[in-house]
C-alpha positions in Angstrom: 22.4 60.5 -35.8 25.5 62.2 -34.4 27.9 64.1 -36.7 30.4 61.7 -38.2 34.1 62.6 -37.9 36.0 59.6 -39.2 36.6 60.0 -43.0 36.2 56.2 -43.6 32.9 56.2 -41.7 31.7 59.2 -43.7 32.6 57.5 -47.0 30.8 54.3 -45.9 27.8 56.3 -44.8 27.6 58.1 -48.2 27.8 54.7 -50.0 25.0 53.5 -47.8 22.9 56.5 -48.7 23.1 55.6 -52.4 22.7 51.8 -52.0 18.8 52.0 -52.2 19.1 54.4 -55.3 17.8 51.8 -57.8 18.5 54.0 -60.8 22.1 54.5 -59.9 23.0 51.2 -58.4 20.7 48.6 -60.0 19.8 50.0 -63.4 22.9 52.0 -64.4 25.3 50.0 -62.1 27.4 53.0 -61.1 30.4 52.4 -59.0 31.3 55.1 -56.5 35.1 54.6 -56.7 36.3 57.5 -54.5 34.8 59.9 -52.0 36.7 62.8 -50.5 35.3 66.0 -49.0 34.0 67.8 -52.1 35.7 65.6 -54.5 34.2 62.3 -55.9 34.8 59.8 -58.7 31.9 57.6 -60.0 32.4 55.1 -62.8 30.3 53.2 -65.2 31.4 50.2 -67.2 29.5 50.7 -70.4 27.4 47.8 -71.8 27.2 47.6 -75.6 23.8 46.1 -75.3 22.4 48.9 -73.2 24.3 52.2 -73.6 24.7 52.7 -77.3 22.6 54.6 -79.8 21.5 53.5 -83.3 25.0 54.4 -84.6 26.7 52.0 -82.2 28.4 54.6 -80.0 27.7 55.5 -76.4 24.6 57.7 -76.2 25.3 61.2 -74.9 22.5 60.8 -72.4 24.5 58.1 -70.7 27.3 60.6 -70.0 24.7 63.2 -68.9 23.2 60.7 -66.5 26.6 59.8 -65.0 27.5 63.5 -64.6 24.1 64.3 -62.9 24.6 61.4 -60.5 28.1 62.4 -59.6 26.8 65.8 -58.6 24.6 64.3 -56.0 27.3 62.2 -54.5 29.8 65.1 -54.6 27.3 67.4 -52.8 26.6 64.7 -50.2 30.3 64.6 -49.5 29.8 68.0 -47.9 26.4 67.2 -46.3 24.2 68.8 -49.0 21.1 67.2 -50.4 20.6 68.9 -53.8 18.6 69.0 -57.0 20.0 70.1 -60.4 19.3 73.7 -61.4 21.4 73.7 -64.6 23.9 71.3 -66.1 26.3 72.3 -68.9 28.2 69.5 -70.6 30.8 69.8 -73.4 31.0 66.5 -75.3 34.6 66.1 -76.6 35.2 62.5 -77.4 33.4 59.2 -77.3 34.6 55.8 -76.1 34.4 52.2 -77.2 31.3 50.5 -75.9 32.4 48.1 -73.2 35.0 50.6 -71.8 34.6 52.3 -68.4 33.7 56.0 -68.1 35.0 57.8 -65.0 33.3 61.0 -63.9 35.3 63.2 -61.5 33.3 66.0 -59.7 34.8 68.8 -57.6 32.9 71.4 -55.6 34.1 75.0 -56.4 31.4 76.8 -54.5 29.2 75.6 -51.5 26.9 78.4 -50.3 23.9 78.3 -48.1 21.5 77.6 -51.1 23.7 76.6 -54.0 26.6 74.3 -54.8 28.6 74.6 -58.0 30.5 71.5 -59.2 32.9 71.2 -62.1 34.5 68.1 -63.5 35.3 65.8 -66.3 34.6 62.4 -67.8 37.5 60.2 -69.0 37.7 56.7 -70.5 39.9 53.8 -69.6 42.9 55.3 -71.4 42.4 58.7 -69.7 41.1 60.3 -72.8 39.0 63.3 -72.0 35.4 62.6 -73.1 33.7 65.7 -71.7 33.7 68.5 -69.1 30.8 69.9 -67.1 29.6 72.6 -64.8 26.6 71.9 -62.6 24.6 74.4 -60.5 22.8 72.6 -57.7 20.1 73.9 -55.3 20.5 72.8 -51.7 17.1 71.4 -50.6 18.2 70.0 -47.2 21.2 68.7 -45.4 22.6 65.4 -44.2 23.2 66.7 -40.6 25.5 63.7 -39.9 27.9 64.7 -42.7 30.1 67.7 -41.9 30.8 70.3 -44.5 34.5 70.0 -44.0 36.3 66.7 -43.1 
């Protein structure tokens, strides 16, 4: 495949990459809301029947899963195929089950072998639910997605 240059084609291609990801799209039902070069927003409409713990609040693992997934999409937006090396999450606030969680990831370092992504998770009201820093290892590249676009 040739290198893509049109931002809309790059965005569509990244969405196509993730369509067959059954965990993200079929099980968790993530919505890739925005893709820019090195800057991505992925959302999850929480389901009270699926995403709560025994106390009736959103399980922390739901946020961790959303964060880990946004790191892959954010890395792909600069052509990197990555695996998680470390993920640090600060849980600040929970949200009401049934609300949407939006995770914003932004690349602050993209080297030859590592990508560092920082970001936050907010609820429908814009309340900060958590912040994160992720260190990712580059395992290969999407040669059709340029590093800068």
